[in-house]
Structures are given as structure tokens and as C-alpha cells.
C-alpha positions in Angstrom: 12.9 -18.5 -4.7 11.4 -15.9 -7.2 10.7 -12.5 -5.7 8.2 -10.0 -7.2 8.6 -6.3 -6.8 6.2 -3.4 -6.9 6.5 0.4 -6.8 4.0 2.7 -5.1 4.0 6.4 -5.6 1.7 9.4 -4.9 0.6 11.2 -8.1 3.0 14.1 -7.4 4.6 14.4 -10.8 3.1 16.3 -13.8 1.4 14.0 -16.3 4.3 13.8 -18.7 6.8 13.0 -16.0 4.4 10.5 -14.5 4.1 8.6 -17.7 7.9 8.4 -18.0 8.0 7.1 -14.4 5.4 4.4 -15.2 7.2 3.3 -18.3 10.6 3.2 -16.6 9.1 1.2 -13.7 7.9 -1.4 -16.2 11.1 -1.4 -18.3 13.3 -1.8 -15.2 11.6 -5.1 -14.1 9.1 -4.1 -11.5 6.0 -6.4 -11.5 3.5 -3.9 -10.0 2.8 -0.2 -10.2 0.5 1.4 -7.6 -0.8 5.0 -7.3 -1.9 6.1 -3.8 -5.5 7.3 -3.5 -4.5 10.2 -1.4 -7.5 12.6 -1.7 -6.0 16.1 -1.8 -2.4 15.2 -1.1 -1.7 14.5 -4.8 -3.4 14.4 -8.2 -6.4 12.2 -8.8 -5.3 8.6 -8.6 -7.7 7.1 -11.2 -6.8 9.7 -13.8 -3.1 8.7 -13.3 -3.9 5.0 -13.3 -5.5 5.6 -16.7 -2.2 7.2 -17.9 -0.3 4.2 -16.5 -2.7 1.7 -18.1 -2.4 3.5 -21.5 1.4 3.7 -21.5 2.5 0.3 -20.2 2.0 -3.2 -21.5 3.0 -5.7 -18.8 3.1 -4.3 -15.2 0.0 -4.9 -13.0 -1.5 -1.8 -11.5 -4.1 -0.4 -9.1 -4.6 2.0 -6.2 -2.7 1.6 -3.0 -5.2 2.0 -1.6 -8.7 3.3 -2.2 -11.3 3.9 0.5 -15.0 3.1 1.3 -16.1 6.7 2.1 -14.6 9.1 -0.4 -16.5 7.4 -3.3 -19.3 5.0 -3.3 -17.9 1.4 -3.5 -19.8 0.7 -6.8 -18.1 3.8 -8.3 -14.7 2.6 -7.1 -15.4 -0.8 -8.7 -16.5 0.9 -11.9 -13.3 2.9 -11.9 -11.0 -0.1 -11.5 -13.0 -2.1 -14.0 -12.4 0.7 -16.5 -8.7 0.7 -15.7 -8.7 -3.1 -16.2 -10.3 -2.8 -19.6 -7.9 0.0 -20.7 -4.9 -2.1 -19.5 -5.9 -5.3 -21.1 -6.7 -7.1 -17.8 -3.9 -5.9 -15.6 -5.8 -4.1 -12.8 -6.2 -4.9 -9.2 -8.7 -3.4 -6.8 -7.0 -2.6 -3.5 -9.0 -1.3 -0.5 -8.0 0.1 2.9 -9.5 2.0 5.9 -7.9 5.3 5.1 -6.0 7.8 7.3 -5.3 11.5 6.9 -6.4 11.6 3.3 -9.9 10.7 4.4 -10.0 12.7 7.7 -9.1 16.0 5.9 -12.2 15.6 3.7 -14.5 15.0 6.7 -14.5 11.3 7.1 -13.1 8.9 9.6 -11.1 5.7 8.8 -13.6 3.0 7.8 -14.7 0.3 10.3 -13.8 -3.2 9.5 -17.5 -4.0 8.9 -17.6 -1.4 6.2 -14.5 -2.7 4.5 -15.9 -6.2 4.6 -19.1 -5.0 3.1 -17.1 -3.1 0.4 -15.3 -6.3 -0.6 -18.6 -8.1 -0.8 -20.2 -5.4 -3.0 -17.1 -5.3 -5.3 -17.3 -9.0 -5.9 -21.1 -9.0 -6.5 -20.8 -6.2 -9.0 -18.2 -8.2 -10.9 -20.6 -11.2 -11.2 -22.9 -9.1 -13.5 -25.8 -9.3 -11.1 -28.3 -6.6 -10.1 -27.2 -5.8 -6.5 -29.5 -4.9 -3.7 -27.6 -4.1 -0.6 -28.1 -2.0 2.6 -24.9 -1.6 4.6 -23.8 0.6 7.4 -22.5 3.4 5.3 -24.2 3.1 1.9 -26.7 1.1 -0.1 -27.4 -0.2 -3.6 -30.7 -0.7 -5.4 -30.7 -3.0 -8.5 -27.2 -1.7 -9.2 -25.3 -3.2 -12.1 -22.5 -2.3 -14.4 -23.8 -2.0 -17.9 -20.3 -2.4 -19.4 -19.0 -6.0 -19.6 -16.1 -6.4 -17.1 -13.8 -9.2 -16.1 -15.4 -11.3 -13.4 -12.2 -12.1 -11.5 -10.5 -8.8 -10.9 -8.5 -9.4 -7.7 -9.6 -7.6 -4.5 -6.7 -6.8 -2.2 -6.6 -5.2 1.2 -3.9 -2.8 2.5 -3.8 -3.6 6.2 -1.5 -3.2 9.2 -3.4 -3.6 12.4 -3.9 -7.2 13.8 -7.7 -7.3 13.2 -7.5 -5.9 9.7 -4.7 -8.4 8.9 -6.9 -11.2 10.2 -9.8 -10.1 8.0 -7.5 -9.7 5.0 -6.3 -13.3 5.5 -9.9 -14.4 5.6 -11.5 -12.6 2.7 -8.9 -10.9 0.4 -7.2 -12.2 -2.8 -4.1 -10.4 -1.7 -2.7 -8.3 1.1 -0.3 -5.3 1.2 0.9 -4.9 4.7 3.2 -2.2 6.2 4.5 -3.3 9.6 8.0 -1.8 9.3 11.3 -3.6 8.4 12.1 -5.1 11.7 11.7 -8.9 11.3 9.8 -9.3 14.6 7.2 -6.8 13.3 6.9 -8.8 10.1 6.5 -12.1 12.0 3.7 -10.5 14.1 1.9 -9.4 11.0 2.2 -12.8 9.3 0.9 -14.6 12.3 -2.3 -12.5 12.2 -2.6 -13.0 8.5 -2.4 -16.7 9.0 -5.1 -16.6 11.8 -7.5 -15.1 9.3 -6.5 -17.5 6.5 -7.1 -20.5 8.7 -10.5 -19.1 9.7 -11.4 -19.3 6.0 -9.9 -22.8 5.6 -6.9 -21.7 3.5 -3.2 -21.0 3.9 -1.1 -18.0 3.4 0.1 -19.6 0.1 -3.4 -19.1 -1.2 -3.0 -15.3 -1.0 -0.6 -12.8 -2.7 1.2 -11.6 0.5 3.1 -8.4 -0.2 5.3 -6.6 2.4 5.5 -2.9 1.8 8.4 -0.8 3.0 8.3 3.0 3.0 11.3 5.3 2.8 14.1 6.9 0.8 16.9 5.2 -1.2 20.1 7.0 -1.8 23.7 6.0 -2.5 24.5 8.4 0.4 23.2 6.3 3.3 22.9 9.2 5.7 20.8 11.1 3.2 18.4 8.1 2.7 18.0 7.6 6.4 17.5 11.3 7.1 14.8 11.7 4.4 12.9 8.8 6.1 12.8 10.3 9.5 9.3 11.6 8.9 8.1 8.1 8.1 9.5 6.7 11.3 7.5 9.4 13.2 4.4 8.2 11.5 4.5 4.7 13.1 3.9 5.6 16.8 0.7 7.4 15.9 -0.7 5.0 13.3 0.8 1.6 14.2 1.9 1.9 17.9 2.1 -1.9 18.3 4.8 -2.1 15.7 6.7 0.7 17.3 6.6 -1.2 20.6 7.7 -4.5 18.9 10.6 -2.6 17.3 11.8 -1.5 20.7 10.6 2.1 20.8 10.2 3.1 24.5 6.7 3.9 25.5 7.5 7.4 26.7 9.2 8.2 23.4 6.2 7.0 21.4 3.9 9.1 23.6 6.0 12.2 23.0 6.1 11.6 19.2 2.3 11.2 19.2 1.8 14.4 21.1 4.1 16.3 18.7 2.6 14.8 15.5 0.6 17.3 13.5 -0.3 18.0 9.9 -2.4 16.4 7.3 0.4 14.3 5.9 3.7 12.8 7.2 5.8 15.5 5.6 4.2 18.1 7.8 5.2 16.3 11.1 8.6 17.9 11.5 8.3 18.4 15.2 7.6 14.8 15.8 10.3 13.7 13.4 12.9 15.6 15.4 12.3 13.1 18.3 12.9 10.0 16.1 16.1 7.9 16.8 18.2 6.3 14.2 17.2 2.9 15.4 13.6 3.8 14.7 14.5 4.8 11.2 16.4 1.6 10.6 13.7 -0.7 12.0 10.5 1.0 10.9 11.4 2.2 7.4 12.9 0.9 4.2 15.6 3.5 3.8 19.3 4.2 3.4 21.7 2.8 0.8 21.2 0.0 -1.7 23.1 -2.3 0.6 20.7 -1.4 3.4 17.8 -2.2 1.1 19.3 -5.5 0.1 19.9 -6.5 3.7 16.4 -5.6 5.0 14.6 -7.1 2.0 16.7 -10.3 2.3 15.6 -10.6 6.0 11.9 -10.3 4.9 12.4 -12.9 2.1 13.9 -15.3 4.6 10.5 -15.1 6.4 8.8 -16.5 3.4 7.6 -13.3 1.8 8.2 -13.3 -1.9 6.3 -10.1 -2.9 8.1 -6.9 -2.0 6.6 -3.4 -2.4 8.3 -0.1 -2.0 6.6 3.2 -1.4 9.2 5.8 -2.2 9.4 9.2 -0.6 12.4 10.2 -2.7 11.9 13.6 -4.2 13.2 12.3 -7.6 11.0 9.3 -8.0 12.4 8.4 -11.5 16.0 8.3 -10.3 14.9 6.3 -7.2 13.1 3.7 -9.4 16.2 3.3 -11.5 18.5 2.9 -8.5 16.2 0.4 -6.9 15.9 -1.6 -10.1 19.7 -1.6 -10.7 20.9 -2.2 -7.2 18.0 -4.1 -5.5 15.8 -5.9 -8.0 18.9 -7.1 -10.0 20.4 -8.6 -6.8 17.3 -10.7 -6.1 16.4 -11.6 -9.8 
């Protein structure tokens, strides 16, 4: 069973270092390279995707993920179409509801209806038609892209909650989902994806289904786990259903939510202090290369053949090399 691998990063490195990272990700055998659209938490994602598109030749790329409110959907589609042209047809549009990167600039996470409308608008713009559309959040009047673009740029959704997963199964070309590493959490997510796919008269095999784990990789297992403590604290306040499935007691989840503060997970140190080691092991992709191989192996056994990793390692280049040498090589 062939397994595809992708690498997600925030645009935290200076431009020269980021270009080296993108090139190393491609050279080391990753199939996808994603840049988080994280508003003010990092550098501007589309500028960095342009750098990646200009300095790689094979790896597929896109935002993980972009949002309906921080830019007009037509502008987002124009951005990814431009990246697609620069890269020679390797771009993927990837949409999501948003979290703290949108709330800190005055928006709320997008409603499902708005995301569904954004998918529709993106696809209509690709068809080279003049688009008239009045939606809940924005509108278009005789809108068309005046540059010729590829008509089949894939539209993915990043989703985690059951309803979003069902919508992704129904309307998306691909899905990136982040339910944690515990197999029961992954099964729950896949079940909801399948519900949506069946609604549209298709199967999961008709979509690119990508499981995404978040965390730190280190040869020192303790260091990798400890660096991922903040991510484990993120789950009870963003994805409480997965914390429950993973066995986190309700009272502990409530205390973590009450303690969680800050615009980004690295600021939630008070909440992270409450996290148990079992939470880190079940909700993050973290620890040593052996831990990564074991957890990814469990996901692959569930039928998922596209694995994404969002690294929180401070040295992203070294982490990409270690992942490629010790994890990708094991599966390929």
C-alpha cells in the first residue's frame, strides 16, 4: 500500500531559510508542502507559497488552510490560481473555518454555509464564467478572472468536527483532518467523512483523505513529547469530542479550557501544565521516530494512505530531514 506524505509549516523562517526548507522537503521525498494561512502569527502565506512554487519542481502545494473572511473568496481563488501558474500546475486550494488567526483580526470562524458557498464560488470562477452571487458574507457581480487558469484546481477542506467532516465528504476533492493520533478518534472522523461521501453518491476512495498529525519529532522521546504538550492542550478547547474519545476526563478538559488563553497555542502555557502524558500520546503526533512509525502505522491500518505532519519543532529543517530519513523511508 503506497503512502503519501505531506509537510505543513507556518511561515516562521526568513525567506532564504524557508526556500531551503521547501527544497529539502521536496528532495527528501515528501509529496505535499503546505503553508499555514495564519494571519498575524507568521509571515504572509501566499508570498511564501510563491517562494515555494518558484524553487521546487515536483511537490504539490497550497495553504493549510485559508479562510472565507480574511480575504474575499474570489481573491483567494486568484491567489491560488497564480500559485498554480507559477508552479506549473501543482497548486491545491484548501479551505477551512479558521480559529484564532481569524478571531484576532476581528472575525469569527466561518459557518458551514459560508464555507459551502466559498467552495461553490471557487469552482465557478475556475470555469471561466462571469459570476453573479449573493451569499451570507459576500457577493460577486459579473466577476471573472481575466487570466487563463486551470479549470480543475482541486478544492480541499481542512475539517475536524463531525458536521464539517460530513460536508467535506460531500463536496470536497480532498480532506485534511486533524482528530488526534488515537485510532478511535480517527475511526470516528472517517465515519463522518463517509456519511458525507455517501450523501453525494460517492465513496471515500473518490476523495484524497489526508490525516494530519501535529507535534514535535526528536530522537530524544521525552523532548518530543514535552514540546507537544501545548498542542495536547489545544484539543479540549477546539475539538472536545476527540479529547473525550481519547479518554480525557470531562473535569480535566473543563479545567484546561478554563486555563487556555492566548492567541496561539504556544501562549497557552497554563493550560499545558494540566496536560497528561496520555493526552500527548493520543492527541498529538510526537516523540521519537519509533513513536511516529508506530502511530502512523496504526493510521495506515485504518485505510488512510495520505499522512500529513504539521511540525512544531523549532528547527523545521532538521525535523523535515529526520522525518524523511526515519519515517518516510520506513513506509516507502
